[in-house]
C-alpha positions as CSV (number, residue, x, y, z in Angstrom):
1,M,82.2,55.8,120.6
2,A,83.6,52.5,121.0
3,Y,83.5,53.6,125.1
4,Q,80.2,55.1,124.5
5,Q,79.0,51.8,124.6
6,T,77.3,49.5,127.3
7,A,74.8,46.8,127.2
8,T,71.7,48.2,126.0
9,I,74.0,51.1,123.4
10,A,76.4,49.7,120.9
11,N,77.7,51.9,118.1
12,V,78.9,51.6,114.7
13,E,81.8,53.9,114.8
14,F,82.9,55.2,111.1
15,L,86.6,55.7,111.7
16,K,88.5,58.0,109.3
17,S,92.7,56.5,109.3
18,S,95.0,57.2,106.2
19,G,96.5,54.4,103.8
20,G,99.4,56.5,103.2
21,L,99.9,58.0,99.8
22,R,99.4,54.7,97.5
23,A,95.7,54.3,100.0
24,G,94.8,57.7,100.4
25,R,91.8,58.5,103.4
26,Q,89.5,55.4,104.4
27,I,86.7,54.7,106.2
28,R,87.1,52.2,108.5
29,L,83.8,50.5,110.6
30,N,84.7,48.8,113.4
31,Y,82.2,46.4,112.9
32,G,81.8,43.8,109.9
33,S,79.0,42.3,107.8
34,Q,79.7,39.0,109.5
35,L,79.0,39.0,113.3
36,A,76.9,41.5,115.5
37,P,78.2,43.1,118.6
38,A,77.7,41.4,121.9
39,Q,74.5,43.4,122.5
40,L,72.6,42.8,119.4
41,Q,74.1,38.8,119.7
42,G,70.6,36.0,119.8
43,R,68.6,39.9,118.9
44,I,68.6,40.5,115.5
45,D,68.7,38.3,112.5
46,P,72.2,37.5,111.4
47,A,71.0,38.9,107.7
48,L,69.6,41.3,108.3
49,W,72.7,42.5,110.3
50,A,75.3,41.5,107.3
51,D,72.4,43.7,105.2
52,F,72.5,46.1,107.6
53,M,76.3,46.4,107.2
54,G,76.3,46.1,103.4
55,Q,74.4,49.4,103.6
56,V,76.6,51.1,106.3
57,Q,79.3,50.5,104.2
58,V,78.7,51.6,101.0
59,L,77.3,55.3,103.3
60,A,80.8,54.9,104.5
61,D,82.8,55.1,101.1
62,R,80.4,58.6,100.6
63,H,81.6,60.2,103.3
64,P,82.3,63.1,102.4
65,Y,86.3,62.7,104.6
66,M,86.9,60.4,101.3
67,A,85.9,63.2,98.2
68,K,88.5,64.2,96.5
69,P,89.3,68.3,96.5
70,G,88.3,70.2,93.8
71,G,89.8,73.8,93.1
72,K,87.0,75.0,95.3
73,E,88.6,73.3,98.7
74,Y,92.3,73.9,97.7
75,S,91.3,77.8,97.3
76,N,89.5,78.3,100.7
77,W,92.1,75.9,102.4
78,I,95.1,78.5,100.3
79,F,92.5,81.2,101.8
80,A,92.9,79.9,105.1
81,A,96.3,80.2,105.9
82,L,97.2,83.0,104.2
83,V,94.9,84.3,107.1
84,G,95.8,82.2,109.5
85,A,99.7,83.2,109.1
86,V,98.5,86.6,109.4
87,I,96.5,86.2,112.0
88,G,97.9,83.5,114.1
89,L,94.7,81.3,113.8
90,F,94.5,78.4,111.7
91,C,91.2,76.9,110.9
92,F,89.6,75.0,108.0
93,S,87.9,71.8,107.3
94,P,90.5,69.3,105.3
95,D,87.3,67.6,104.0
96,A,86.1,68.3,100.8
97,G,82.5,66.7,101.2
98,S,79.2,67.7,102.2
99,Y,78.2,66.9,106.0
100,P,74.3,68.4,105.0
101,Q,73.7,65.9,101.9
102,W,75.6,62.6,103.7
103,E,73.3,62.7,106.8
104,A,70.7,62.6,105.2
105,E,71.7,60.1,102.7
106,V,72.6,58.5,106.5
107,S,69.4,60.0,108.3
108,N,66.9,57.7,105.3
109,M,68.5,55.2,105.0
110,L,68.1,54.5,109.3
111,Q,64.5,55.0,108.5
112,Q,64.2,51.8,105.9
113,Y,66.1,49.6,108.9
114,Q,64.3,50.9,111.7
115,P,61.1,49.2,111.6
116,A,63.3,45.5,111.0
117,F,65.0,47.1,114.5
118,N,61.6,47.9,116.2
119,K,60.6,44.0,116.0
120,S,64.5,43.3,117.7
121,G,63.3,45.7,120.4
122,L,66.4,48.1,119.2
123,T,66.5,51.5,117.6
124,L,69.1,53.2,115.9
125,S,70.8,57.1,115.9
126,L,72.9,59.1,114.0
127,Q,75.0,60.6,116.2
128,H,78.2,62.6,116.3
129,N,80.0,64.7,118.2
130,R,83.3,65.5,115.9
131,E,83.5,61.5,114.6
132,F,79.7,60.1,113.1
133,W,78.5,57.0,114.3
134,I,75.6,54.7,114.0
135,Q,73.9,54.8,117.9
136,I,71.9,51.1,118.7
137,D,69.6,51.5,121.5
138,V,68.6,48.3,122.9
139,S,65.0,48.5,125.0
140,R,65.8,46.5,128.5
141,V,63.8,43.4,127.7
142,A,62.3,42.7,123.9
143,Q,60.5,39.2,122.4
144,G,61.9,38.4,126.4
145,I,65.3,38.9,125.9
146,P,67.4,40.2,129.1
147,V,70.0,42.7,128.9
148,Q,73.5,40.7,130.2
149,Y,74.9,42.1,132.7
């Protein structure tokens, strides 16, 4: 989450958005492959960052929010709407994909990149509250590069 970023924390967010009827659902990333967050400038090799963000984009394209709903999802949504109409409580997920499967894919990717990020004093983790983001923790001193406040 952008508001949680500090001098020692950078977050790559999977931002849900809609491109309207033609483009449909989209997942945008708050950083691109060309430029790393300010917290990582001078700490991480630009080629490593570009490769990492390329993999993050692949995961964004497979985000459960992007999955096309099938008959099962439509049935669940209709059932939830009927129950909601009777008891006045509407509670259902509009996403058709599998979050546990996607989270496992993200975790595997982070484990692959962790050794390279460790060399720069960076730690990767997948976080979520309502939305998902990759948190990059910056050690206070790594390779003689102090954190700027």
